[in-house]
C-alpha positions in Angstrom: 30.6 33.4 -11.6 34.3 33.9 -12.3 36.7 31.0 -12.0 38.7 31.5 -8.8 41.3 28.9 -9.8 44.5 30.3 -11.4 44.9 29.2 -15.1 48.1 27.4 -14.3 46.7 25.1 -11.6 45.8 21.5 -12.5 42.2 20.7 -13.1 40.5 18.5 -10.5 38.9 15.2 -11.6 36.2 15.3 -8.9 34.8 18.0 -6.6 36.4 18.4 -3.2 35.3 16.3 -0.3 31.9 17.3 1.2 31.1 19.4 -1.9 27.5 20.5 -2.0 25.2 19.4 -4.8 25.0 21.6 -7.8 21.2 21.4 -7.9 19.9 22.4 -4.6 18.3 19.7 -2.4 15.6 22.3 -1.5 13.8 21.3 -4.7 13.1 17.8 -3.3 12.4 19.2 0.1 9.8 21.7 -1.1 8.2 19.2 -3.5 7.8 16.8 -0.5 6.1 19.5 1.5 3.7 20.5 -1.3 2.8 16.9 -2.1 2.2 16.1 1.6 0.0 19.1 1.9 -2.0 18.2 -1.2 -2.5 14.7 0.2 -3.7 16.0 3.5 -6.1 18.5 1.8 -7.5 15.8 -0.5 -8.0 13.4 2.3 -9.5 15.9 4.6 -11.9 17.1 1.9 -13.0 13.5 1.2 -13.6 12.9 4.9 -15.7 16.0 5.3 -17.8 15.2 2.2 -18.2 11.6 3.3 -19.2 12.6 6.8 -21.8 15.2 5.8 -23.2 13.6 2.6 -22.7 9.9 2.9 -20.9 10.1 -0.5 -17.3 10.5 -1.5 -15.2 12.1 -4.2 -14.4 9.3 -6.6 -11.3 10.9 -7.8 -9.5 11.1 -4.5 -8.3 7.5 -4.3 -6.7 7.6 -7.7 -5.1 11.0 -7.2 -3.9 10.0 -3.7 -2.2 6.8 -4.9 -0.5 8.8 -7.8 0.7 11.5 -5.2 2.0 8.8 -2.9 4.1 7.2 -5.7 5.4 10.6 -6.7 6.2 11.4 -3.0 8.1 8.1 -2.7 10.2 8.8 -5.8 10.9 12.4 -4.8 12.1 11.3 -1.3 14.2 8.6 -3.0 15.9 11.4 -5.1 16.7 13.3 -1.9 17.9 10.2 -0.2 20.3 9.4 -3.1 21.7 12.9 -3.1 22.3 12.8 0.6 23.7 9.3 0.5 21.0 8.1 2.9 19.5 5.5 0.8 18.7 1.9 1.9 21.8 -0.2 2.4 23.1 -2.9 4.7 24.8 -0.7 7.3 26.8 -3.6 8.7 28.8 -3.6 5.5 28.4 -0.1 4.2 29.1 1.9 7.4 31.8 -0.2 9.1 35.5 -0.8 8.3 38.0 1.6 7.0 36.9 4.8 5.4 38.4 3.8 2.1 36.1 0.8 1.9 33.1 2.9 3.0 33.9 5.3 0.1 34.3 2.5 -2.4 31.0 0.9 -1.4 29.3 4.3 -1.6 30.7 4.7 -5.1 29.6 1.3 -6.1 26.2 1.9 -4.7 25.8 5.2 -6.6 26.9 3.6 -9.8 24.4 0.8 -9.4 21.6 3.2 -8.6 22.5 5.3 -11.7 22.4 2.2 -13.8 19.1 1.0 -12.4 17.3 4.3 -12.7 18.8 4.8 -16.2 17.1 1.6 -17.2 13.9 2.7 -15.4 14.0 6.0 -17.4 14.2 4.2 -20.7 11.6 1.5 -19.9 9.1 3.9 -18.4 9.4 6.3 -21.4 8.4 3.3 -23.5 5.4 2.8 -21.2 4.5 6.5 -21.5 4.8 6.2 -25.3 2.4 3.3 -25.4 -0.1 5.1 -23.1 0.0 8.1 -25.5 -0.1 5.9 -28.7 -3.0 3.6 -27.6 -5.0 6.3 -25.8 -5.1 4.5 -22.4 -7.3 6.0 -19.8 -7.1 5.7 -16.0 -9.4 3.0 -14.5 -10.9 5.4 -11.8 -11.8 8.7 -13.4 -11.0 8.1 -17.0 -8.4 10.7 -17.6 -5.5 10.0 -20.1 -3.2 7.6 -18.3 -0.1 9.4 -19.6 -1.0 12.2 -17.1 0.3 9.9 -14.5 2.9 7.8 -16.3 4.7 10.9 -17.7 6.2 11.6 -14.3 7.9 8.2 -13.9 10.6 8.7 -16.5 11.1 12.3 -15.4 11.7 11.5 -11.8 13.7 8.3 -12.6 16.1 10.5 -14.7 16.3 12.9 -11.8 17.2 10.1 -9.4 19.8 8.8 -11.9 21.3 12.3 -12.2 21.4 12.6 -8.3 23.3 9.2 -8.2 25.7 10.4 -10.9 26.3 13.4 -8.8 26.9 11.4 -5.7 29.4 9.2 -7.8 31.2 12.4 -9.0 31.5 13.7 -5.5 33.3 10.5 -4.6 30.7 8.9 -2.4 30.7 9.7 1.3 32.0 7.6 4.1 29.6 7.0 7.0 32.0 8.6 9.4 31.6 11.9 7.6 27.9 12.1 8.5 27.0 13.0 12.1 23.6 11.5 11.7 24.3 7.9 10.7 24.4 5.2 13.5 28.1 4.4 12.8 29.3 8.0 13.0 31.5 8.9 15.8 29.1 11.5 17.2 26.3 9.0 17.5 28.6 6.2 19.0 29.8 8.7 21.6 26.2 9.6 22.6 25.3 5.9 22.9 28.3 5.3 25.3 27.5 8.4 27.4 25.5 7.7 30.6 
């Protein structure tokens, strides 16, 4: 894609306000749909087998727990990229827009730091699982099949937080969906 900026113009330090993410959020959205569908299919199959045979698939519980953990982390990645993560709204979404932005940047930096640590530490756990040949307690597959996703998704969340930080955070007033946005407050006041 050619650069539309003339060569004489000054470089921008950060993308413009409201800039979209470089990596599409559809990745997290589709992964969420696929994982939810897998969970529903696995659970439904187990219910059918249990109903008709008085037995159950032994592997479904272990796989379901794994998929729930992955689903939670994928949703966390989408929440970070959309600046919709958990926070104390009284502080984060009130006051002047400059304070809201500063708190959003601080939150993004702290999340990037936290998930950076998680990436490194979970990579060490993965290495231990591979090195010592750990197997899962339920069905006895190599444990690293499950633990390999923790550093990968932690790194993705860290990169999403860095992206949010680079975009300059986002004030609550800019989102029409948050409780403190003008659109929602106007709806609450309407009869």
